[in-house]
PDB file of N, CA, C and O in Angstrom:
ATOM      1  N   MET A   1      11.909  -3.258  -0.481  1.00  0.00           N
ATOM      2  CA  MET A   1      10.565  -3.505  -0.024  1.00  0.00           C
ATOM      3  C   MET A   1      10.612  -4.672   0.962  1.00  0.00           C
ATOM      4  O   MET A   1      11.235  -5.698   0.689  1.00  0.00           O
ATOM      5  N   THR A   2       9.956  -4.510   2.094  1.00  0.00           N
ATOM      6  CA  THR A   2       9.925  -5.544   3.117  1.00  0.00           C
ATOM      7  C   THR A   2       8.482  -5.906   3.413  1.00  0.00           C
ATOM      8  O   THR A   2       7.667  -5.038   3.726  1.00  0.00           O
ATOM      9  N   PHE A   3       8.172  -7.181   3.313  1.00  0.00           N
ATOM     10  CA  PHE A   3       6.818  -7.619   3.607  1.00  0.00           C
ATOM     11  C   PHE A   3       6.723  -7.994   5.071  1.00  0.00           C
ATOM     12  O   PHE A   3       7.435  -8.884   5.534  1.00  0.00           O
ATOM     13  N   ASP A   4       5.842  -7.317   5.809  1.00  0.00           N
ATOM     14  CA  ASP A   4       5.659  -7.591   7.232  1.00  0.00           C
ATOM     15  C   ASP A   4       4.628  -8.693   7.453  1.00  0.00           C
ATOM     16  O   ASP A   4       4.795  -9.532   8.339  1.00  0.00           O
ATOM     17  N   ALA A   5       3.586  -8.694   6.670  1.00  0.00           N
ATOM     18  CA  ALA A   5       2.503  -9.662   6.815  1.00  0.00           C
ATOM     19  C   ALA A   5       1.752  -9.726   5.496  1.00  0.00           C
ATOM     20  O   ALA A   5       2.099  -9.025   4.546  1.00  0.00           O
ATOM     21  N   THR A   6       0.745 -10.546   5.435  1.00  0.00           N
ATOM     22  CA  THR A   6      -0.011 -10.668   4.195  1.00  0.00           C
ATOM     23  C   THR A   6      -0.861  -9.434   3.923  1.00  0.00           C
ATOM     24  O   THR A   6      -1.269  -9.213   2.783  1.00  0.00           O
ATOM     25  N   ASN A   7      -1.138  -8.621   4.947  1.00  0.00           N
ATOM     26  CA  ASN A   7      -2.003  -7.461   4.774  1.00  0.00           C
ATOM     27  C   ASN A   7      -1.267  -6.131   4.839  1.00  0.00           C
ATOM     28  O   ASN A   7      -1.912  -5.083   4.873  1.00  0.00           O
ATOM     29  N   SER A   8       0.067  -6.139   4.857  1.00  0.00           N
ATOM     30  CA  SER A   8       0.801  -4.880   4.899  1.00  0.00           C
ATOM     31  C   SER A   8       2.157  -5.016   4.217  1.00  0.00           C
ATOM     32  O   SER A   8       2.684  -6.115   4.041  1.00  0.00           O
ATOM     33  N   VAL A   9       2.699  -3.870   3.843  1.00  0.00           N
ATOM     34  CA  VAL A   9       4.023  -3.831   3.228  1.00  0.00           C
ATOM     35  C   VAL A   9       4.692  -2.527   3.671  1.00  0.00           C
ATOM     36  O   VAL A   9       4.039  -1.487   3.761  1.00  0.00           O
ATOM     37  N   THR A  10       5.985  -2.591   3.942  1.00  0.00           N
ATOM     38  CA  THR A  10       6.742  -1.414   4.337  1.00  0.00           C
ATOM     39  C   THR A  10       7.726  -1.067   3.231  1.00  0.00           C
ATOM     40  O   THR A  10       8.477  -1.920   2.758  1.00  0.00           O
ATOM     41  N   LEU A  11       7.711   0.195   2.829  1.00  0.00           N
ATOM     42  CA  LEU A  11       8.591   0.668   1.760  1.00  0.00           C
ATOM     43  C   LEU A  11       9.573   1.691   2.316  1.00  0.00           C
ATOM     44  O   LEU A  11       9.175   2.595   3.051  1.00  0.00           O
ATOM     45  N   LYS A  12      10.834   1.561   1.978  1.00  0.00           N
ATOM     46  CA  LYS A  12      11.849   2.564   2.292  1.00  0.00           C
ATOM     47  C   LYS A  12      12.164   3.242   0.966  1.00  0.00           C
ATOM     48  O   LYS A  12      12.732   2.618   0.069  1.00  0.00           O
ATOM     49  N   ILE A  13      11.803   4.509   0.837  1.00  0.00           N
ATOM     50  CA  ILE A  13      11.945   5.229  -0.429  1.00  0.00           C
ATOM     51  C   ILE A  13      12.972   6.335  -0.246  1.00  0.00           C
ATOM     52  O   ILE A  13      12.733   7.306   0.473  1.00  0.00           O
ATOM     53  N   TRP A  14      14.115   6.180  -0.903  1.00  0.00           N
ATOM     54  CA  TRP A  14      15.191   7.157  -0.786  1.00  0.00           C
ATOM     55  C   TRP A  14      15.081   8.272  -1.810  1.00  0.00           C
ATOM     56  O   TRP A  14      15.478   9.404  -1.535  1.00  0.00           O
ATOM     57  N   ASP A  15      14.550   7.970  -2.981  1.00  0.00           N
ATOM     58  CA  ASP A  15      14.471   8.947  -4.064  1.00  0.00           C
ATOM     59  C   ASP A  15      13.200   9.785  -3.916  1.00  0.00           C
ATOM     60  O   ASP A  15      12.104   9.315  -4.222  1.00  0.00           O
ATOM     61  N   LYS A  16      13.346  11.014  -3.451  1.00  0.00           N
ATOM     62  CA  LYS A  16      12.179  11.877  -3.224  1.00  0.00           C
ATOM     63  C   LYS A  16      11.429  12.181  -4.518  1.00  0.00           C
ATOM     64  O   LYS A  16      10.222  12.422  -4.483  1.00  0.00           O
ATOM     65  N   ALA A  17      12.115  12.173  -5.652  1.00  0.00           N
ATOM     66  CA  ALA A  17      11.463  12.434  -6.936  1.00  0.00           C
ATOM     67  C   ALA A  17      10.518  11.293  -7.322  1.00  0.00           C
ATOM     68  O   ALA A  17       9.569  11.503  -8.078  1.00  0.00           O
ATOM     69  N   ALA A  18      10.771  10.100  -6.809  1.00  0.00           N
ATOM     70  CA  ALA A  18       9.952   8.936  -7.147  1.00  0.00           C
ATOM     71  C   ALA A  18       8.937   8.600  -6.060  1.00  0.00           C
ATOM     72  O   ALA A  18       8.238   7.592  -6.157  1.00  0.00           O
ATOM     73  N   LEU A  19       8.851   9.425  -5.038  1.00  0.00           N
ATOM     74  CA  LEU A  19       8.013   9.132  -3.878  1.00  0.00           C
ATOM     75  C   LEU A  19       6.554   8.884  -4.253  1.00  0.00           C
ATOM     76  O   LEU A  19       6.011   7.825  -3.941  1.00  0.00           O
ATOM     77  N   HIS A  20       5.919   9.836  -4.912  1.00  0.00           N
ATOM     78  CA  HIS A  20       4.491   9.706  -5.240  1.00  0.00           C
ATOM     79  C   HIS A  20       4.239   8.563  -6.210  1.00  0.00           C
ATOM     80  O   HIS A  20       3.278   7.811  -6.045  1.00  0.00           O
ATOM     81  N   HIS A  21       5.078   8.428  -7.208  1.00  0.00           N
ATOM     82  CA  HIS A  21       4.902   7.353  -8.181  1.00  0.00           C
ATOM     83  C   HIS A  21       5.043   5.985  -7.504  1.00  0.00           C
ATOM     84  O   HIS A  21       4.263   5.073  -7.780  1.00  0.00           O
ATOM     85  N   THR A  22       6.024   5.844  -6.630  1.00  0.00           N
ATOM     86  CA  THR A  22       6.262   4.568  -5.960  1.00  0.00           C
ATOM     87  C   THR A  22       5.093   4.192  -5.053  1.00  0.00           C
ATOM     88  O   THR A  22       4.644   3.046  -5.055  1.00  0.00           O
ATOM     89  N   ILE A  23       4.603   5.162  -4.277  1.00  0.00           N
ATOM     90  CA  ILE A  23       3.485   4.879  -3.383  1.00  0.00           C
ATOM     91  C   ILE A  23       2.218   4.585  -4.180  1.00  0.00           C
ATOM     92  O   ILE A  23       1.492   3.647  -3.854  1.00  0.00           O
ATOM     93  N   ASP A  24       1.942   5.375  -5.221  1.00  0.00           N
ATOM     94  CA  ASP A  24       0.755   5.125  -6.061  1.00  0.00           C
ATOM     95  C   ASP A  24       0.793   3.739  -6.678  1.00  0.00           C
ATOM     96  O   ASP A  24      -0.216   3.033  -6.701  1.00  0.00           O
ATOM     97  N   SER A  25       1.950   3.354  -7.174  1.00  0.00           N
ATOM     98  CA  SER A  25       2.103   2.042  -7.793  1.00  0.00           C
ATOM     99  C   SER A  25       1.902   0.923  -6.770  1.00  0.00           C
ATOM    100  O   SER A  25       1.241  -0.075  -7.059  1.00  0.00           O
ATOM    101  N   ALA A  26       2.467   1.089  -5.588  1.00  0.00           N
ATOM    102  CA  ALA A  26       2.324   0.075  -4.542  1.00  0.00           C
ATOM    103  C   ALA A  26       0.875  -0.043  -4.073  1.00  0.00           C
ATOM    104  O   ALA A  26       0.396  -1.149  -3.821  1.00  0.00           O
ATOM    105  N   VAL A  27       0.178   1.075  -3.956  1.00  0.00           N
ATOM    106  CA  VAL A  27      -1.241   1.055  -3.559  1.00  0.00           C
ATOM    107  C   VAL A  27      -2.062   0.331  -4.619  1.00  0.00           C
ATOM    108  O   VAL A  27      -2.926  -0.480  -4.284  1.00  0.00           O
ATOM    109  N   SER A  28      -1.804   0.616  -5.890  1.00  0.00           N
ATOM    110  CA  SER A  28      -2.534  -0.057  -6.975  1.00  0.00           C
ATOM    111  C   SER A  28      -2.275  -1.561  -6.964  1.00  0.00           C
ATOM    112  O   SER A  28      -3.205  -2.353  -7.109  1.00  0.00           O
ATOM    113  N   ASP A  29      -1.020  -1.953  -6.793  1.00  0.00           N
ATOM    114  CA  ASP A  29      -0.680  -3.379  -6.754  1.00  0.00           C
ATOM    115  C   ASP A  29      -1.326  -4.078  -5.564  1.00  0.00           C
ATOM    116  O   ASP A  29      -1.851  -5.183  -5.696  1.00  0.00           O
ATOM    117  N   MET A  30      -1.285  -3.435  -4.411  1.00  0.00           N
ATOM    118  CA  MET A  30      -1.849  -4.040  -3.206  1.00  0.00           C
ATOM    119  C   MET A  30      -3.371  -4.146  -3.291  1.00  0.00           C
ATOM    120  O   MET A  30      -3.950  -5.134  -2.840  1.00  0.00           O
ATOM    121  N   SER A  31      -4.021  -3.131  -3.868  1.00  0.00           N
ATOM    122  CA  SER A  31      -5.477  -3.195  -4.001  1.00  0.00           C
ATOM    123  C   SER A  31      -5.883  -4.305  -4.967  1.00  0.00           C
ATOM    124  O   SER A  31      -6.885  -4.985  -4.744  1.00  0.00           O
ATOM    125  N   ALA A  32      -5.112  -4.492  -6.038  1.00  0.00           N
ATOM    126  CA  ALA A  32      -5.400  -5.584  -6.971  1.00  0.00           C
ATOM    127  C   ALA A  32      -5.185  -6.943  -6.302  1.00  0.00           C
ATOM    128  O   ALA A  32      -5.966  -7.872  -6.510  1.00  0.00           O
ATOM    129  N   LEU A  33      -4.140  -7.053  -5.513  1.00  0.00           N
ATOM    130  CA  LEU A  33      -3.839  -8.312  -4.815  1.00  0.00           C
ATOM    131  C   LEU A  33      -4.954  -8.694  -3.851  1.00  0.00           C
ATOM    132  O   LEU A  33      -5.301  -9.869  -3.730  1.00  0.00           O
ATOM    133  N   HIS A  34      -5.512  -7.705  -3.169  1.00  0.00           N
ATOM    134  CA  HIS A  34      -6.553  -7.964  -2.175  1.00  0.00           C
ATOM    135  C   HIS A  34      -7.969  -7.759  -2.718  1.00  0.00           C
ATOM    136  O   HIS A  34      -8.941  -7.830  -1.965  1.00  0.00           O
ATOM    137  N   ASN A  35      -8.083  -7.506  -4.021  1.00  0.00           N
ATOM    138  CA  ASN A  35      -9.383  -7.373  -4.677  1.00  0.00           C
ATOM    139  C   ASN A  35     -10.248  -6.308  -4.006  1.00  0.00           C
ATOM    140  O   ASN A  35     -11.413  -6.548  -3.687  1.00  0.00           O
ATOM    141  N   THR A  36      -9.663  -5.135  -3.800  1.00  0.00           N
ATOM    142  CA  THR A  36     -10.380  -4.020  -3.186  1.00  0.00           C
ATOM    143  C   THR A  36     -10.039  -2.739  -3.944  1.00  0.00           C
ATOM    144  O   THR A  36      -9.178  -2.747  -4.825  1.00  0.00           O
ATOM    145  N   THR A  37     -10.703  -1.656  -3.608  1.00  0.00           N
ATOM    146  CA  THR A  37     -10.397  -0.376  -4.246  1.00  0.00           C
ATOM    147  C   THR A  37      -9.128   0.206  -3.617  1.00  0.00           C
ATOM    148  O   THR A  37      -8.682  -0.247  -2.563  1.00  0.00           O
ATOM    149  N   THR A  38      -8.561   1.204  -4.271  1.00  0.00           N
ATOM    150  CA  THR A  38      -7.372   1.843  -3.712  1.00  0.00           C
ATOM    151  C   THR A  38      -7.705   2.572  -2.413  1.00  0.00           C
ATOM    152  O   THR A  38      -6.816   2.804  -1.593  1.00  0.00           O
ATOM    153  N   CYS A  39      -8.965   2.935  -2.215  1.00  0.00           N
ATOM    154  CA  CYS A  39      -9.388   3.572  -0.961  1.00  0.00           C
ATOM    155  C   CYS A  39      -9.315   2.601   0.216  1.00  0.00           C
ATOM    156  O   CYS A  39      -9.342   3.024   1.371  1.00  0.00           O
ATOM    157  N   GLY A  40      -9.223   1.319  -0.068  1.00  0.00           N
ATOM    158  CA  GLY A  40      -9.137   0.309   0.978  1.00  0.00           C
ATOM    159  C   GLY A  40      -7.733   0.097   1.498  1.00  0.00           C
ATOM    160  O   GLY A  40      -7.508  -0.763   2.350  1.00  0.00           O
ATOM    161  N   ILE A  41      -6.776   0.877   0.992  1.00  0.00           N
ATOM    162  CA  ILE A  41      -5.382   0.763   1.407  1.00  0.00           C
ATOM    163  C   ILE A  41      -5.002   2.014   2.203  1.00  0.00           C
ATOM    164  O   ILE A  41      -5.173   3.134   1.723  1.00  0.00           O
ATOM    165  N   ALA A  42      -4.495   1.823   3.405  1.00  0.00           N
ATOM    166  CA  ALA A  42      -4.051   2.941   4.243  1.00  0.00           C
ATOM    167  C   ALA A  42      -2.544   3.113   4.083  1.00  0.00           C
ATOM    168  O   ALA A  42      -1.800   2.133   4.063  1.00  0.00           O
ATOM    169  N   VAL A  43      -2.098   4.362   3.970  1.00  0.00           N
ATOM    170  CA  VAL A  43      -0.672   4.677   3.868  1.00  0.00           C
ATOM    171  C   VAL A  43      -0.287   5.471   5.109  1.00  0.00           C
ATOM    172  O   VAL A  43      -0.901   6.491   5.422  1.00  0.00           O
ATOM    173  N   THR A  44       0.742   4.989   5.816  1.00  0.00           N
ATOM    174  CA  THR A  44       1.200   5.633   7.036  1.00  0.00           C
ATOM    175  C   THR A  44       2.696   5.908   6.932  1.00  0.00           C
ATOM    176  O   THR A  44       3.463   5.048   6.498  1.00  0.00           O
ATOM    177  N   CYS A  45       3.102   7.095   7.326  1.00  0.00           N
ATOM    178  CA  CYS A  45       4.530   7.409   7.402  1.00  0.00           C
ATOM    179  C   CYS A  45       5.026   6.791   8.705  1.00  0.00           C
ATOM    180  O   CYS A  45       4.669   7.255   9.789  1.00  0.00           O
ATOM    181  N   SER A  46       5.842   5.751   8.604  1.00  0.00           N
ATOM    182  CA  SER A  46       6.251   5.001   9.790  1.00  0.00           C
ATOM    183  C   SER A  46       7.699   5.269  10.197  1.00  0.00           C
ATOM    184  O   SER A  46       8.228   4.599  11.084  1.00  0.00           O
ATOM    185  N   GLY A  47       8.331   6.233   9.561  1.00  0.00           N
ATOM    186  CA  GLY A  47       9.707   6.589   9.901  1.00  0.00           C
ATOM    187  C   GLY A  47      10.288   7.465   8.826  1.00  0.00           C
ATOM    188  O   GLY A  47       9.600   7.800   7.862  1.00  0.00           O
ATOM    189  N   PRO A  48      11.547   7.848   8.970  1.00  0.00           N
ATOM    190  CA  PRO A  48      12.181   8.663   7.935  1.00  0.00           C
ATOM    191  C   PRO A  48      12.273   7.885   6.613  1.00  0.00           C
ATOM    192  O   PRO A  48      12.870   6.811   6.555  1.00  0.00           O
ATOM    193  N   ASN A  49      11.683   8.435   5.576  1.00  0.00           N
ATOM    194  CA  ASN A  49      11.681   7.802   4.252  1.00  0.00           C
ATOM    195  C   ASN A  49      11.029   6.418   4.250  1.00  0.00           C
ATOM    196  O   ASN A  49      11.256   5.631   3.331  1.00  0.00           O
ATOM    197  N   THR A  50      10.227   6.117   5.261  1.00  0.00           N
ATOM    198  CA  THR A  50       9.613   4.800   5.405  1.00  0.00           C
ATOM    199  C   THR A  50       8.099   4.940   5.470  1.00  0.00           C
ATOM    200  O   THR A  50       7.564   5.735   6.242  1.00  0.00           O
ATOM    201  N   PHE A  51       7.418   4.149   4.642  1.00  0.00           N
ATOM    202  CA  PHE A  51       5.956   4.194   4.563  1.00  0.00           C
ATOM    203  C   PHE A  51       5.412   2.782   4.674  1.00  0.00           C
ATOM    204  O   PHE A  51       5.956   1.847   4.087  1.00  0.00           O
ATOM    205  N   THR A  52       4.340   2.638   5.426  1.00  0.00           N
ATOM    206  CA  THR A  52       3.690   1.345   5.569  1.00  0.00           C
ATOM    207  C   THR A  52       2.327   1.411   4.902  1.00  0.00           C
ATOM    208  O   THR A  52       1.518   2.290   5.201  1.00  0.00           O
ATOM    209  N   LEU A  53       2.081   0.482   4.004  1.00  0.00           N
ATOM    210  CA  LEU A  53       0.792   0.352   3.339  1.00  0.00           C
ATOM    211  C   LEU A  53       0.101  -0.855   3.947  1.00  0.00           C
ATOM    212  O   LEU A  53       0.696  -1.927   4.053  1.00  0.00           O
ATOM    213  N   SER A  54      -1.149  -0.687   4.343  1.00  0.00           N
ATOM    214  CA  SER A  54      -1.865  -1.800   4.954  1.00  0.00           C
ATOM    215  C   SER A  54      -3.315  -1.816   4.494  1.00  0.00           C
ATOM    216  O   SER A  54      -3.884  -0.791   4.118  1.00  0.00           O
ATOM    217  N   LEU A  55      -3.883  -2.985   4.535  1.00  0.00           N
ATOM    218  CA  LEU A  55      -5.283  -3.170   4.174  1.00  0.00           C
ATOM    219  C   LEU A  55      -6.129  -2.644   5.321  1.00  0.00           C
ATOM    220  O   LEU A  55      -5.967  -3.067   6.466  1.00  0.00           O
ATOM    221  N   ARG A  56      -7.033  -1.718   5.013  1.00  0.00           N
ATOM    222  CA  ARG A  56      -7.904  -1.162   6.053  1.00  0.00           C
ATOM    223  C   ARG A  56      -8.895  -2.218   6.509  1.00  0.00           C
ATOM    224  O   ARG A  56      -9.343  -3.039   5.708  1.00  0.00           O
ATOM    225  N   HIS A  57      -9.234  -2.204   7.770  1.00  0.00           N
ATOM    226  CA  HIS A  57     -10.161  -3.198   8.330  1.00  0.00           C
ATOM    227  C   HIS A  57     -11.548  -3.098   7.725  1.00  0.00           C
ATOM    228  O   HIS A  57     -12.268  -4.093   7.637  1.00  0.00           O
ATOM    229  N   ASP A  58     -11.925  -1.892   7.305  1.00  0.00           N
ATOM    230  CA  ASP A  58     -13.262  -1.698   6.741  1.00  0.00           C
ATOM    231  C   ASP A  58     -13.257  -1.733   5.207  1.00  0.00           C
ATOM    232  O   ASP A  58     -14.224  -1.311   4.572  1.00  0.00           O
ATOM    233  N   ALA A  59     -12.172  -2.235   4.619  1.00  0.00           N
ATOM    234  CA  ALA A  59     -12.057  -2.258   3.153  1.00  0.00           C
ATOM    235  C   ALA A  59     -13.098  -3.196   2.553  1.00  0.00           C
ATOM    236  O   ALA A  59     -13.305  -4.310   3.034  1.00  0.00           O
ATOM    237  N   LYS A  60     -13.735  -2.731   1.513  1.00  0.00           N
ATOM    238  CA  LYS A  60     -14.744  -3.521   0.812  1.00  0.00           C
ATOM    239  C   LYS A  60     -14.074  -4.381  -0.253  1.00  0.00           C
ATOM    240  O   LYS A  60     -13.223  -3.897  -0.998  1.00  0.00           O
ATOM    241  N   VAL A  61     -14.446  -5.621  -0.324  1.00  0.00           N
ATOM    242  CA  VAL A  61     -13.935  -6.526  -1.346  1.00  0.00           C
ATOM    243  C   VAL A  61     -14.807  -6.370  -2.581  1.00  0.00           C
ATOM    244  O   VAL A  61     -16.034  -6.380  -2.492  1.00  0.00           O
ATOM    245  N   LEU A  62     -14.165  -6.226  -3.733  1.00  0.00           N
ATOM    246  CA  LEU A  62     -14.906  -6.088  -4.984  1.00  0.00           C
ATOM    247  C   LEU A  62     -15.527  -7.415  -5.380  1.00  0.00           C
ATOM    248  O   LEU A  62     -14.954  -8.475  -5.130  1.00  0.00           O
ATOM    249  N   ALA A  63     -16.664  -7.357  -5.980  1.00  0.00           N
ATOM    250  CA  ALA A  63     -17.357  -8.579  -6.410  1.00  0.00           C
ATOM    251  C   ALA A  63     -16.602  -9.217  -7.559  1.00  0.00           C
ATOM    252  O   ALA A  63     -16.144  -8.528  -8.471  1.00  0.00           O
ATOM    253  N   SER A  64     -16.474 -10.512  -7.514  1.00  0.00           N
ATOM    254  CA  SER A  64     -15.862 -11.264  -8.608  1.00  0.00           C
ATOM    255  C   SER A  64     -16.927 -11.642  -9.608  1.00  0.00           C
ATOM    256  O   SER A  64     -18.048 -11.993  -9.239  1.00  0.00           O
ATOM    257  N   VAL A  65     -16.573 -11.570 -10.874  1.00  0.00           N
ATOM    258  CA  VAL A  65     -17.528 -11.899 -11.922  1.00  0.00           C
ATOM    259  C   VAL A  65     -17.321 -13.314 -12.370  1.00  0.00           C
ATOM    260  O   VAL A  65     -18.031 -13.792 -13.255  1.00  0.00           O
TER     261      VAL A  65
END
């Protein structure tokens, strides 16, 4: 896992069997870190076996209690 910036992360996933689980887990972790819903995280295929997760510009921040 390589961190590009505070609002994005790039994952190189070699194991195709773990692809969906790895991306789902990373989206959940990133949404919790940025206090937003999982819909606020964009996933882009940025190369062979490489995916970039980034915080969407229009992502809503969840209210803190």
